Structure formats: C-alpha cells, structure tokens
SETORRO-637274 format. One record per residue: residue number from 1; residue in three letters; x, y, z of N, C-alpha, C in turn. Coordinates in steps of 0.001 Angstrom, whole numbers, plus 500000, padded with zeros to 6 digits. Layout:
REM residues N
     k     r       nX       nY       nZ      caX      caY      caZ       cX       cY       cZ
   NUM   ALA        X        Y        Z        X        Y        Z        X        Y        Z
...
REM end
This chain:
REM residues 371
     k     r       nX       nY       nZ      caX      caY      caZ       cX       cY       cZ
     1   MET   470649   538777   473985   471633   538462   475047   471843   536927   475306
     2   SER   472923   536286   475345   473019   535016   475705   472573   534545   476965
     3   PRO   472161   533383   477186   471702   532990   478419   473023   532752   479350
     4   SER   472965   533047   480800   473714   532872   481770   474280   531428   481701
     5   ARG   475628   531243   482121   476262   529999   482096   475447   529029   483015
     6   SER   475064   529398   484080   474250   528708   485075   473160   527956   484316
     7   HIS   472364   528554   483217   471347   528102   482596   471837   527255   481532
     8   THR   472906   527033   481136   473400   526259   479993   474079   524922   480632
     9   LEU   474266   524733   481959   474719   523529   482411   473660   522560   482476
    10   PRO   474033   521369   482046   473123   520190   481864   472747   519747   483155
    11   LEU   471540   519318   483336   470820   518937   484539   471237   517502   484841
    12   LEU   471414   517217   486189   471690   515810   486703   470443   514970   486652
    13   HIS   470494   513849   486395   469219   513070   486581   468883   512940   488077
    14   LEU   467678   512983   488345   467215   512970   489688   467431   511849   490463
    15   ASP   467513   510738   489627   467801   509458   490352   469336   509028   490399
    16   SER   470162   509910   490002   471660   509452   490296   472204   510448   491162
    17   ALA   473108   510014   491726   474133   510738   492899   474935   511505   492258
    18   PRO   475254   512825   492616   476402   513507   491963   477584   512877   492199
    19   PRO   478634   512949   491125   479904   512278   491363   480869   512965   492456
    20   ASN   481578   511937   493152   482306   512310   494095   483708   512897   493529
    21   LEU   484199   513980   493636   485246   514532   493010   486695   513609   493074
    22   LEU   486718   513176   494361   487921   512489   494452   487856   510974   493949
    23   ALA   486635   510576   493155   486489   509348   492720   486799   509572   491147
    24   LEU   487022   510828   490724   487158   511096   489169   488714   511234   488929
    25   ASP   489166   510570   487940   490443   510672   487332   490463   511924   486881
    26   PRO   491840   512484   486423   491960   513830   485923   491165   513888   484662
    27   ASP   491266   512864   483584   490614   513090   482430   489114   513012   482452
    28   SER   488664   512263   483479   487103   512247   483735   486611   513777   484292
    29   LEU   487609   514203   485213   487089   515547   485493   487311   516715   484669
    30   GLU   488126   516656   483667   488165   517668   482857   487048   517435   481594
    31   THR   486791   516161   481308   485638   516002   480494   484383   516528   481057
    32   LEU   484074   516291   482305   482867   516780   483058   482833   518154   482972
    33   ILE   483810   518957   483323   483728   520372   483586   483732   521070   482160
    34   LYS   484235   520499   481061   483972   521150   479670   482654   520858   479244
    35   GLU   481998   519751   479740   480656   519382   479387   479781   520682   479952
    36   TRP   480141   521404   481037   479495   522423   481501   479814   523887   480969
    37   GLY   480777   523708   480029   481340   525001   479365   482312   525650   480118
    38   TRP   483025   524952   481090   483931   525625   481789   485424   525323   481127
    39   PRO   486547   526193   481272   487609   525986   480731   488238   524724   481184
    40   GLY   489049   524092   480450   489891   522946   481013   490743   523166   482143
    41   PHE   491414   524488   482331   492314   524534   483311   491532   524463   484778
    42   ARG   490455   524581   484861   489629   524377   485981   489919   523167   486677
    43   ALA   489979   522027   485914   490265   520699   486382   491485   520690   487372
    44   ARG   492694   521286   486576   493734   521271   487430   493620   522165   488791
    45   GLN   492818   523386   488730   492845   524166   489879   492065   523096   490842
    46   ILE   490958   522266   490555   490180   521598   491439   491057   520350   492064
    47   LEU   491979   520002   491063   492837   518750   491496   493928   519231   492589
    48   ARG   494183   520347   492263   495353   521133   493431   494740   521089   494703
    49   TRP   493354   521571   494686   492695   521581   495792   492547   520364   496712
    50   LEU   492295   519183   495787   491943   518038   496316   493089   517338   497098
    51   TYR   494370   517376   496242   495470   516541   496743   496576   517344   497187
    52   ALA   496936   518417   496602   498130   519256   497111   497669   520062   498372
    53   ARG   496496   520427   498249   496019   521206   499547   495129   520468   500303
    54   ARG   494731   519475   500043   493852   518544   500781   492669   519045   501243
    55   ALA   491991   519750   500465   490628   520465   500839   489664   519478   501223
    56   ARG   488779   519621   502423   487843   518889   502852   486545   519393   502438
    57   SER   486536   520679   501769   485131   520867   501306   485277   521856   500075
    58   ILE   484316   521893   499340   484370   522790   498065   484463   524163   498226
    59   ASP   483824   524625   499546   484027   526015   499903   485597   526580   500102
    60   GLN   486235   525563   500465   487693   525954   500627   488527   526286   499211
    61   MET   488019   526032   498138   488492   526179   496786   488362   527668   496399
    62   THR   489288   528574   497196   489004   529991   497070   489313   530659   495818
    63   ASP   490117   529916   494783   490534   530471   493644   489515   530178   492463
    64   LEU   488473   529564   493037   487172   529575   492059   486319   530577   492676
    65   SER   485486   531084   491662   484405   532244   492066   483397   531572   493081
    66   LEU   482636   532437   493575   481524   532020   494611   480623   531372   493602
    67   ARG   480254   531803   492433   479217   531017   491542   479836   529719   491071
    68   ASP   481047   529650   490636   481599   528317   490416   481661   527316   491432
    69   ARG   482075   528089   492704   481840   526913   493827   480393   526387   494135
    70   SER   479434   527539   493793   478167   527020   494034   477596   525961   493085
    71   THR   477925   526228   491878   477667   525352   490904   478367   523857   491158
    72   LEU   479545   523878   491673   480405   522640   491859   479662   521799   493152
    73   ARG   479180   522580   494176   478468   521829   495125   477014   521373   494869
    74   GLU   476533   522131   493905   475317   521540   493282   475345   520162   492581
    75   ARG   476555   520140   491618   476541   518978   490806   477698   517939   491289
    76   THR   478286   518070   492240   479472   517247   492543   479240   517078   494159
    77   MET   480083   516087   494691   480376   516184   496058   481899   516006   496304
    78   LEU   482177   516143   497525   483762   515854   497920   483611   515195   499264
    79   LEU   483707   513784   499124   483622   512897   500067   484771   512088   500438
    80   ARG   485414   512406   501505   486627   511742   501970   486118   510123   502603
    81   LEU   487176   509367   502916   486891   508304   503632   486439   508730   505007
    82   PRO   485462   508067   505610   484879   508504   506967   485985   508344   508020
    83   PRO   485960   509288   509084   487047   509108   510084   487327   507697   510723
    84   PRO   488545   507434   510535   488775   505930   511029   489004   505763   512455
    85   THR   488735   504610   512770   488996   504065   514178   490539   503845   514429
    86   VAL   491193   504511   515415   492628   504420   515519   492876   503676   516793
    87   ARG   493910   502849   516559   494286   501790   517597   495871   502157   517696
    88   GLN   496429   502715   518822   497649   502885   519079   498547   501704   519798
    89   ALA   499523   501533   519367   500383   500629   519878   501373   501218   520891
    90   ALA   501842   500591   521759   502916   500977   522810   504186   501626   522150
    91   ASP   504729   501117   520994   505680   501664   520421   505547   502875   519595
    92   GLY   504289   503472   519480   503842   504611   518695   503254   504295   517376
    93   THR   503348   503037   517018   502697   502604   515773   501096   502915   515841
    94   LYS   500437   503401   514872   499102   503506   514680   498306   502683   513619
    95   LYS   497410   502003   514009   496470   501317   512957   495412   502112   512758
    96   PHE   494898   502235   511657   493687   502983   511033   492740   501848   510401
    97   LEU   491449   501984   510859   490446   501057   510518   489442   502034   509836
    98   PHE   489246   501846   508469   488465   502688   507569   487176   501782   507099
    99   GLN   485878   502338   507538   484772   501766   506929   484309   502215   505649
   100   LEU   484339   501402   504467   483831   501793   503184   482549   502216   503198
   101   ASP   482122   502508   501868   480668   502765   501479   479875   501481   501798
   102   ASP   480495   500270   501467   479578   499281   501398   479748   498450   502720
   103   GLY   480222   499104   503733   480434   498349   504935   481662   497432   505171
   104   LEU   482555   497368   504299   483754   496615   504452   484731   497457   505138
   105   ILE   485712   496749   505815   486673   497500   506743   487939   497243   505836
   106   VAL   488719   498188   505779   490286   498236   505360   491055   498790   506251
   107   GLU   492367   498321   506420   493143   498822   507431   494517   499379   506734
   108   SER   495033   500447   507493   496521   501012   507196   497165   501198   508557
   109   VAL   498458   501247   508316   499378   501605   509660   500257   502505   509396
   110   LEU   500412   503431   510479   501408   504680   510394   502591   504046   511346
   111   ILE   503813   504232   510854   505027   503735   511498   505829   504893   511663
   112   PRO   506098   505092   512870   507028   506156   513068   508506   505508   513485
   113   ASP   509593   506130   512758   510875   505636   512827   511841   506936   512993
   114   GLY   512142   507622   514073   512959   508816   514108   512096   509976   513405
   115   ARG   512678   510547   512462   512103   511491   511673   511093   511077   510609
   116   ARG   511403   509903   510377   510624   509183   509122   509343   508721   509595
   117   LEU   508261   509252   508865   506885   508599   509063   506350   507634   507787
   118   THR   506242   506388   507976   505857   505574   506957   504371   505036   507147
   119   LEU   503682   505342   505930   502273   504691   505964   502163   503586   505097
   120   CYS   501709   502428   505854   501401   501161   505034   500209   501144   504605
   121   LEU   499953   501264   503239   498480   501137   502502   498020   500030   502181
   122   SER   496845   499717   502141   496148   498651   501482   495677   498905   500147
   123   SER   495553   497797   499236   495101   497939   498003   493792   497113   497682
   124   GLN   493594   496095   498668   492403   495323   498326   491709   495210   499809
   125   VAL   490380   494886   499921   489972   494272   501016   490103   492762   500741
   126   GLY   490802   492205   501963   491270   490931   501869   492405   490652   500913
   127   CYS   492595   489572   500278   493581   489406   499257   493166   488484   498420
   128   THR   493943   488619   497168   493785   487510   496022   494392   486495   496396
   129   PHE   495428   486460   497181   496306   484996   497244   495994   484434   498838
   130   ASP   496252   483348   499148   496055   482752   500362   497311   482359   501244
   131   CYS   498121   483150   501144   499557   483009   501944   499070   482506   503373
   132   ARG   499682   481287   503847   499121   480808   505072   499513   481554   506274
   133   PHE   500574   482224   506172   501179   482952   507295   500884   484518   507419
   134   CYS   499797   484783   506681   499259   486280   506458   497919   486237   506994
   135   LEU   497431   486999   508068   495912   487074   508387   495382   487531   507305
   136   THR   495656   488495   506387   494818   489134   505323   494375   488014   504344
   137   GLY   495428   487084   504279   495218   485939   503283   494219   484937   503753
   138   THR   493909   484982   505040   492886   483916   505564   491358   484473   505102
   139   MET   491321   485934   504830   490028   486399   504664   489601   486144   503188
   140   GLY   490542   485632   502244   489954   485552   500723   489816   487218   500419
   141   LEU   489466   487136   499072   489327   488575   498482   487800   489127   498473
   142   LYS   487655   490158   499188   486168   490832   499109   486148   491535   498033
   143   ARG   487082   492442   497899   487106   493366   496449   488332   494239   496398
   144   ASN   488608   494702   495144   489554   495699   494876   489053   496891   495518
   145   LEU   490212   497803   495897   489987   499256   496259   490258   499993   495022
   146   LYS   489258   501212   494930   489216   502178   494018   490326   503067   494385
   147   PRO   490948   503787   493257   491994   504933   493510   491702   505616   494653
   148   HIS   490505   506191   494616   490217   507332   495811   490232   506718   497007
   149   GLU   489972   505420   497001   489958   504831   498503   491326   504454   499033
   150   ILE   492318   504109   498014   493753   503902   498166   494474   505240   498601
   151   VAL   494138   506237   497841   494693   507714   498241   493966   508276   499326
   152   GLY   492799   507995   499581   492042   508405   500804   492613   508040   502076
   153   GLN   493133   506736   502145   493890   506470   503294   494979   507437   503743
   154   MET   495949   507717   502740   496888   508606   503083   496281   510183   503391
   155   LEU   495465   510665   502839   494837   511791   503056   494188   511942   504465
   156   SER   493450   511003   504748   492797   510758   506133   493787   510769   507236
   157   VAL   494861   509924   507003   495728   509660   508245   496690   511002   508307
   158   GLN   496908   511649   507203   497535   512954   507325   496781   513863   508104
   159   ASP   495435   513953   507918   494685   514914   508560   494732   514654   510093
   160   THR   495156   513453   510633   495129   513196   512157   496466   513630   512584
   161   LEU   497375   514152   511768   498812   514451   512225   498840   516046   512726
   162   ALA   499908   516167   513450   500100   517603   513931   500445   518421   512483
   163   PRO   500392   519709   512545   500721   520529   511448   502203   520227   510969
   164   GLU   503216   519992   511882   504610   519813   511483   505015   518291   511413
   165   GLU   503904   517672   511268   504230   516120   510924   503711   515858   509572
   166   ARG   504682   515151   508909   504295   514762   507410   504569   513543   507189
   167   ILE   503724   512511   506430   503933   511217   505950   505220   511377   505094
   168   SER   506171   510662   505106   507345   510899   504463   507606   509696   503447
   169   ASN   507096   508537   503754   507371   507199   502911   505937   506516   502909
   170   LEU   505641   505973   501741   504469   505042   501443   504885   503566   501153
   171   VAL   504410   502522   501808   504415   501267   501398   503441   500444   501125
   172   PHE   503099   499881   499932   502132   499106   499748   502342   497649   500282
   173   MET   502168   497624   501541   502305   496171   502174   501301   495943   503005
   174   GLY   500045   496635   502820   498902   496405   503832   498012   495247   503256
   175   MET   496852   495482   503212   495903   494348   502788   495920   494450   501283
   176   GLY   496129   493060   500849   495907   492852   499376   497188   492735   498687
   177   GLU   497116   492250   497559   498020   492179   496452   498144   493143   495373
   178   PRO   498995   494292   495656   498880   495492   494805   498891   495197   493278
   179   LEU   499643   494206   492901   499824   494024   491350   498593   493420   490779
   180   ALA   497704   492754   491587   496406   492429   491161   495210   493521   491019
   181   ASN   495699   494619   491404   494781   495633   491265   495685   496833   490658
   182   LEU   496308   496412   489600   497321   497451   489041   496805   498686   488265
   183   ASP   495536   498746   487801   495025   499903   487354   494772   500943   488256
   184   ALA   494230   500505   489447   493922   501248   490565   495200   501752   491382
   185   LEU   496239   500964   491384   497552   501056   491811   498275   502266   490967
   186   ARG   498228   502064   489712   498627   502939   488669   498372   504561   488865
   187   GLU   496938   504531   489045   496316   505687   489122   496554   506459   490421
   188   SER   496624   505718   491462   496679   506114   492867   498289   506754   493050
   189   ILE   499147   505998   492352   500668   506488   492297   500665   507945   491453
   190   GLN   499954   508135   490396   499744   509279   489669   499406   510404   490668
   191   ARG   498245   510184   491364   497773   511256   492190   498628   511380   493429
   192   LEU   499495   510451   493750   500312   510629   494968   501607   511349   494615
   193   THR   502200   511310   493309   503410   511650   492944   503188   512966   491907
   194   ASN   502169   513289   491556   502288   514300   490657   502564   515745   491357
   195   ASP   503583   516405   490886   504050   517491   491697   503515   518924   491063
   196   ASP   502544   518745   490218   501762   520086   489974   500599   520290   490742
   197   TRP   499680   519351   490725   498318   519169   491267   498274   518153   492357
   198   GLY   499139   517185   492401   499074   515903   493225   499770   516064   494614
   199   VAL   499788   515026   495477   500231   514964   496666   501612   515488   496796
   200   GLY   502434   514984   495708   503853   515559   495448   504775   514804   495936
   201   LEU   504612   513552   496437   505342   512637   497013   506510   512203   495913
   202   SER   507820   512073   496281   508554   511299   495415   508513   509908   495076
   203   ALA   508457   509388   493890   508158   508004   493663   509195   507142   494306
   204   ARG   510174   507723   494485   511327   506912   495081   511255   506655   496618
   205   ARG   510100   507333   497205   509767   507013   498672   508514   506227   498660
   206   ILE   508312   505656   497713   506996   504704   497557   507441   503205   497047
   207   THR   507194   502297   498054   507564   500878   497754   506380   500193   497575
   208   VAL   506334   499231   496531   505156   498421   496258   505638   496915   496463
   209   SER   505094   496098   497172   505447   494872   497651   504377   493772   496828
   210   THR   504885   492816   496229   504032   491806   495633   504489   490403   496099
   211   ALA   503495   489678   496253   503506   488087   496775   504322   487458   495637
   212   GLY   504434   487920   494412   505121   487086   493368   504224   487243   492016
   213   LEU   503461   488190   491814   502742   488202   490610   503536   488541   489407
   214   ALA   504276   487611   488894   505414   487798   487989   505043   488382   486626
   215   SER   503896   488153   486185   503477   488641   484959   503393   490045   484798
   216   LYS   502910   490770   486109   502814   492132   486412   504115   492999   486584
   217   ILE   505020   492295   486888   506235   493034   487419   506868   493944   486254
   218   PRO   506858   493536   485088   507150   494499   484077   506678   495836   484141
   219   GLU   505513   495629   484383   504445   497024   484255   504850   497874   485420
   220   VAL   505458   497319   486565   505661   498249   487561   506912   498991   487310
   221   ALA   507899   498777   486349   509110   499700   486057   508777   500990   485552
   222   GLY   507619   501170   484948   507324   502437   484446   506692   503555   485640
   223   LEU   506482   502882   486815   505905   503725   487926   506936   504558   488634
   224   GLY   508072   504202   488494   509211   504818   488937   509358   504526   490544
   225   ILE   508730   503585   491054   508660   503334   492554   509823   502101   492722
   226   ARG   509770   501852   494007   510775   500737   494391   509922   499475   494417
   227   LEU   510532   498483   494258   509753   497038   494172   510298   496125   495266
   228   ALA   509552   495450   496144   509841   494473   496856   509102   493249   496537
   229   VAL   509836   491913   496486   509243   490780   496203   509225   489894   497355
   230   SER   507907   489339   497749   507934   488401   499002   508129   486962   498729
   231   LEU   509411   486450   499193   509798   485234   498507   509397   483906   499552
   232   ASN   509775   484137   500651   509464   483165   501658   509784   481674   501645
   233   ALA   510332   481290   500636   510697   480021   500573   511724   479761   499558
   234   THR   512588   478564   499654   513778   478447   498801   513478   477326   497772
   235   THR   512199   476489   498145   511883   475587   496985   510534   475738   496712
   236   ASP   509951   475181   495461   508630   475289   495207   507618   474364   495988
   237   SER   508261   473013   496480   507331   472276   497275   506904   473005   498687
   238   LEU   507955   473783   499200   507643   474496   500519   506629   475686   500027
   239   ARG   506993   476392   499023   506437   477609   498555   504889   477115   498320
   240   ALA   504652   476238   497631   503482   475687   497587   502729   475422   498598
   241   ALA   503423   475075   499780   502542   474797   501016   502198   475988   501828
   242   ILE   503015   477015   501752   502800   478260   502528   502097   479428   501569
   243   MET   502560   479235   500359   501848   480377   499347   501297   479427   498236
   244   PRO   500261   478844   498431   499876   478004   497349   499285   478457   496050
   245   ALA   498468   479602   496157   497911   480295   495021   498983   480922   494073
   246   VAL   499842   481539   494638   500869   482354   493833   501987   481424   493283
   247   ASP   502207   480356   494010   503305   479400   493567   502722   478423   492449
   248   ARG   501437   478268   492431   500789   477605   491312   500844   478414   490239
   249   LEU   500541   479673   490226   500835   480505   488969   501951   480862   488471
   250   TYR   502949   481091   489519   504422   481639   489281   505342   480900   489988
   251   PRO   505749   479747   489593   506718   479064   490525   507966   479879   490762
   252   LEU   508989   479615   491433   510075   480314   491944   511007   480718   490433
   253   ALA   511197   479677   489630   511993   480014   488419   511268   481189   487648
   254   THR   510116   480921   487437   509290   482070   486726   509494   483520   487446
   255   LEU   509186   483447   488627   509305   484750   489587   510664   485267   489471
   256   LEU   511732   484475   489777   513051   484983   489680   513493   485390   488385
   257   ASP   512939   484852   487128   513242   485340   485954   512798   486729   485636
   258   ALA   511426   486883   486058   510792   488329   486026   511492   489250   486809
   259   CYS   512102   488795   487938   512924   489756   488693   514264   490112   488127
   260   ARG   514785   489163   487522   516384   489585   486785   515916   490548   485671
   261   ARG   514866   490498   485029   514481   491482   483926   514106   492878   484569
   262   PHE   513866   493067   485837   513382   494371   486211   514342   495343   486183
   263   PRO   514140   496266   485390   515456   497403   485255   515462   498223   486520
   264   LEU   516797   498339   486976   517213   499082   488031   518099   500111   487780
   265   SER   517998   501392   488512   518981   502428   488170   519987   502296   488736
   266   ALA   521168   503021   488494   522453   502668   488980   522626   502346   490548
   267   ARG   521965   503186   491242   522163   502726   492686   521045   501898   493347
   268   ALA   520011   501687   492643   518967   500842   493169   519236   499365   493274
   269   ARG   518518   498973   494260   518556   497315   494428   517176   496764   494621
   270   LEU   516962   495598   494114   515692   494953   494386   515471   494455   495711
   271   THR   514475   494512   496484   514299   494093   497695   513560   492718   497673
   272   PHE   514127   491800   498351   513358   490590   498472   512863   490495   500095
   273   GLU   511620   489988   500399   511393   489790   501656   511063   488364   502147
   274   TYR   511592   488031   503181   511510   486623   503536   511000   486556   504886
   275   VAL   509583   485965   505122   509105   485834   506428   509652   484535   507071
   276   LEU   510243   484730   508270   510817   483513   508941   509953   482838   509676
   277   LEU   509644   481548   509547   508654   480631   510279   509354   479687   510983
   278   ALA   509208   479579   512321   509993   478651   513219   509798   477249   512502
   279   GLY   510868   476392   512447   510956   475199   512016   510285   474950   510753
   280   VAL   510136   475846   509851   509427   475738   508396   510549   476122   507446
   281   ASN   510930   477254   507610   511736   477919   506583   512892   478614   507063
   282   ASP   513514   478391   508357   514451   479008   508991   515673   478334   509250
   283   SER   515946   477262   508665   517177   476503   508767   518246   477003   508032
   284   ARG   519381   476546   508444   520669   476824   507700   520633   476420   506294
   285   ALA   519974   475152   506114   519837   474784   504769   518982   475526   503990
   286   ASP   518079   476232   504510   517092   477294   503734   517759   478505   503415
   287   ALA   518692   479029   504488   519589   480086   504237   520540   479923   502856
   288   ALA   521088   478615   502988   522134   478313   501957   521518   478294   500574
   289   ARG   520285   477707   500507   519591   477746   499146   519113   479151   498716
   290   LEU   518781   480080   499805   518359   481357   499342   519531   482162   498736
   291   VAL   520801   481970   499437   522050   482559   498681   522188   482014   497339
   292   THR   521993   480743   497136   522073   480208   495853   521100   480830   494876
   293   LEU   519867   481009   495213   518794   481484   494375   518965   483128   494031
   294   LEU   519789   483787   494905   519890   485272   494974   521266   485543   494253
   295   ARG   522017   484660   493923   523418   484837   493226   523089   485814   491928
   296   GLY   523872   486697   491904   523882   487417   490577   522857   488674   490851
   297   PHE   521908   488785   491701   521014   489786   491908   521564   490957   492531
   298   ARG   521389   492167   492240   521752   493286   493073   520688   493676   493783
   299   CYS   520573   493196   495112   519661   493378   496055   519917   493398   497379
   300   LYS   518780   493550   498223   518932   493355   499604   517773   492401   500110
   301   VAL   517905   491893   501305   517020   491021   501856   516414   491416   503099
   302   ASN   515067   491642   503264   514566   491987   504562   513917   490623   505251
   303   LEU   514560   490447   506212   514138   489029   507067   513039   489660   508251
   304   ILE   512085   488822   508130   510786   489239   508826   510487   488130   509681
   305   PRO   510832   488124   511022   510284   487077   511980   509072   487210   512134
   306   PHE   508397   485922   511875   506825   485889   511791   506280   486641   512902
   307   ASN   505179   487487   512402   504357   488172   513514   503253   487483   513872
   308   GLU   502948   486821   515026   502108   485943   515248   500572   486568   515268
   309   PHE   499469   485941   515160   498143   486311   515167   497389   485081   515547
   310   PRO   496043   485227   516185   495443   484183   516729   494954   483174   515770
   311   GLN   495123   481930   516222   494619   480680   515364   495659   480407   514294
   312   SER   496816   481141   514157   497748   480710   513349   498506   479468   513751
   313   PRO   498917   478464   512843   499610   477468   513047   501146   477627   513182
   314   PHE   501600   478730   512864   502925   479138   512624   503479   479900   513771
   315   ARG   504923   479786   514177   505483   480275   515304   506555   481302   514906
   316   ARG   506914   482348   515759   508162   483197   515330   509342   482379   515906
   317   PRO   510516   482423   515129   511636   481706   515339   512463   482456   516599
   318   SER   513280   481729   517178   514136   482469   518351   515031   483429   517701
   319   ASP   515502   484164   518435   516402   485369   518168   517741   484703   517514
   320   LYS   518127   483409   518237   519315   482892   517613   519265   482455   516337
   321   SER   517865   481758   516123   517826   481246   514550   517738   482338   513507
   322   VAL   517071   483513   513918   516970   484682   513136   518416   485064   512770
   323   LEU   519181   485207   513695   520564   485749   513603   521561   484931   512870
   324   ALA   521291   483520   513112   522063   482661   512351   521794   482661   510880
   325   PHE   520425   482821   510576   519991   482785   509254   520522   484064   508468
   326   GLN   520529   485151   509248   521181   486549   508752   522695   486403   508381
   327   SER   523463   485625   509355   524719   485435   509241   525198   484824   508003
   328   ILE   524657   483706   507640   524711   482960   506435   524655   483745   505107
   329   LEU   523722   484587   505018   523598   485508   503974   524457   486517   503907
   330   ARG   524948   487116   505140   525859   488312   505028   527309   487641   504726
   331   ALA   527643   486538   504990   528816   485725   504910   528842   485583   503401
   332   SER   527913   485601   502709   527883   485508   501036   527732   486739   500509
   333   GLN   528062   488011   501298   527933   489341   500638   526445   489770   500259
   334   ILE   525467   489199   500919   524021   489556   500646   523718   490557   501856
   335   ASN   523133   491539   501483   522719   492591   502437   521523   492235   503156
   336   ALA   521568   491652   504221   520377   491016   504839   520087   491816   506093
   337   LEU   518896   492368   506301   518419   493186   507315   517395   492501   508243
   338   ILE   517310   492671   509452   516005   492019   510136   515032   493187   510457
   339   ARG   514026   493006   509964   512806   493905   510196   512215   493741   511614
   340   LYS   512257   494866   512167   511751   494996   513716   510219   495032   513474
   341   SER   509594   494462   514386   508342   494297   514449   507714   495609   515007
   342   LYS   506815   496295   514420   506030   497347   514809   504507   497226   514985
   343   GLY   504024   497570   516125   502671   497473   516357   502060   496091   516540
   344   PRO   502697   494998   517116   502141   493663   517220   501056   493785   518221
   345   ASP   500890   494596   519286   499999   494648   520442   498601   495250   519833
   346   VAL   498496   495721   518708   497255   496007   518119   497101   495359   516693
   347   LEU   497909   494225   516404   497785   493682   515329   498144   494474   514080
   348   GLY   499111   495248   514346   499379   496160   513260   500756   495910   512489
   349   ALA   501581   494766   512834   502587   494493   512260   502430   493662   510881
   350   CYS   503590   493490   510178   503581   492796   508896   502795   491385   508926
   351   GLY   501731   491352   508067   501071   489857   508236   499787   489671   508932
   352   GLN   499613   490976   509886   498635   490907   510794   497388   491654   510402
   353   LEU   497282   492369   509482   496158   493078   509056   494992   492296   508674
   354   GLY   493789   492601   509137   492450   491860   508500   491529   491600   509450
   355   VAL   490533   491057   509384   489498   491011   510037   489845   489615   510848
   356   GLY   489941   489875   512334   490104   489067   513113   489675   489317   514435
   357   PRO   489897   488770   515607   489613   488971   517058   490111   490448   517339
   358   GLU   489599   490972   518522   489830   492234   519005   491369   492162   519272
   359   PRO   492281   493181   519187   493379   493213   519434   493870   492907   520908
   360   HIS   494980   491987   520952   495488   491631   522343   496878   491600   522345
   361   SER   497338   491463   523435   498791   491488   523641   499465   490194   523228
   362   VAL   500417   490245   522087   500923   489108   521660   502397   488995   522438
   363   ALA   502707   487859   523109   504114   487604   523791   505149   487479   522776
   364   LEU   505764   488712   522232   506843   488504   521323   508060   489177   521796
   365   THR   509394   488584   521372   510603   489251   521857   511101   490147   520582
   366   PRO   510939   491435   520619   511340   492279   519494   512717   492176   519334
   367   LEU   513160   492152   517928   514455   492303   517366   514781   493583   516973
   368   ALA   515739   494341   517547   515923   495808   517047   517255   495930   516435
   369   ARG   517371   494885   515315   518460   494872   514587   518330   495908   513374
   370   ASP   519201   495656   512444   519171   496850   511298   517706   496543   510690
   371   CYS   517095   497647   510338   515786   497607   509742   515626   498744   508866
REM end
C-alpha cells in the first residue's frame, strides 16, 4: 500500500517561517503545491480565495478538503496587512496608515466622489525622487513595497467598507514612484485585474502616475492601464529646482519624447499633471509655454493647486491665478481640469502623504471646478 499523501509532503525546516500565501506569485504557488504532490489546479483555487473572494483565513477555502486545508495551515500562512489606523477628513476622504512587518508606515487614501470610490495606492515607503513640493519626497526612499503589500492595501481597505460599497477605481498616486518599482507594480496589476482568480478590476480603471521616469514609460503600455505624467514645470531650469533628481535623469525633451511614443487607443488620452505653486510656476507665461510643449498631444491636463503641508516653503496659488492658468490652456483647445483637493485636514491630499507631524487643519480655499 502506498503511503498516504500527508506522509509524502516535504518537511519544512524548523528555522524557516512558512511562506505567506499572499506573498507568493502564481507561478511560485503552483510550484510549491506541485512539490507536495497536489494537482496544479489547486493553485488557481487558492488564488481565487485570496483575491476574488478575499478570504482572511485558510479555513474559509471550503472547496478544499478538510485534510488539504489542514495541510495548508501547517505549511503556509495567510497574513494580511495589519488593521490600519484610519483618519477621516471632513469631506469623507479616509487616510489609512499601515504598519509593515519591519515597522515602516505606508499610507493610502480612499476618495469618495458620488458613486465612485477611488483608492490611492502607494508603491514605495518614501520615494525614489526628491520633488520639493511633495511631503513623500522629503522622506527619501526607505524601500520598495512588495506586490502583496501593494495589493494588500486594496484588500484591507475593501474590508472596512459596507457590503454594498466597492472600490471602483485605483490610482497609483500615493507614496513613491511606481515605475521605479516596476516589477512589483506589474505583478500587483496582474493580481488586481485577473478576471479568473484575481480581484477582477478592469485595467481601464487603474491609473499609474509617474514623476517622469521616461525609460520605463514604454513598459507601461503592455499593462493596459492609464498613464499620468507629472510635469509641473515648463523649463528645465525650473524643473531642476523643484524636481531635481528626475530632471537630471530625464529632462523635459526626453520625457516628452517618451510620452509621444506612448501608444494610445482610439479614445484614450494621455494625462499630464501640473501642480501649481504660487509665484513659482503659475504665471501666464508658464501657461503659454505649457501650451507649446503639449502641442500635438492627445491629452488632458489636471491642474493641482498645491496642497500645503508643514515646513513647506511653497504656497497654494489664489483661485484667480488658477482660473487664469486654466483659461489660457482651454483657449488653445487643451482640456484642462482643476483637481479638487480631498482630505487636506488629515494630510490626505495629493502630495501630503508621508511621515510628518500629526494631522492639523490647513486653511485652504477648495476649488470645486471640473475634476
């Protein structure tokens, strides 16, 4: 009589922790269970429980036998990110602070907008780049996030919502430069968009924002997601002053050339983001130069009045300046929208994520124009 399957499973080393199922990519999970003598389709069953059904424990995987679930518990773990600290803004925006295994903190933001719920995800702790107007950029880079830590933000935030509430859109505009962590970004998007065993979100509902990592932009095309490029200056001298690291690597001409080569579907447009800093890049001359730079692009421009944070030398422009800037772009047939600030009272708005003082009320005049 052949020995039972449980006796043929390889023993784990006593000094090694069992693997976290969420930390395994699909190929690694399939390899692992085949080493146990299990059929390959078990991997798809487990993946479906992890992402499509968002199981929080192995015991919930009821299409596995009791014996298989027992084996899975003995030889693996299912560890989500720990429950986050939640800070809610007056406008309904929620900021989530997650403490990672190594004690570092990463933040994500849930933004309600009518029936749409958009989650702003982080891809790094800190950031590769040192943009002067971004609180995250002042932290420096602590480390890249792993795929399960990126997707884990979405799974954990969804767990906090009522059963009828669903995250409808994802934007990689939180902490970090997503294209500087491209392998983890690619793997995360696979888990988020797979419609067999994954979360099943449409790639068209995911936007990845880059500060201008031009060399990686061609690789984004294969992901099927939307791309947003953070421009913020119309000359290299100014861009070098406010975005020194990225402009040194990829000056405007290089970045815009990469953007021109980015393939767009028939109806798609490239998004450019432009943070407006009072007295720095918000003049009529800046707007006219931006029109020239974007000539020939099928694009839209998101104008983001600076969201202030403690110790920053920059200030938010007046409403009059913002509207004048927008009007110059629109007069040249450029679709320019003004991004409404969400969650500034908990430092949850664009550019405010990162380790800083405790949240406080920031005196800002919100702009509720097109967003």
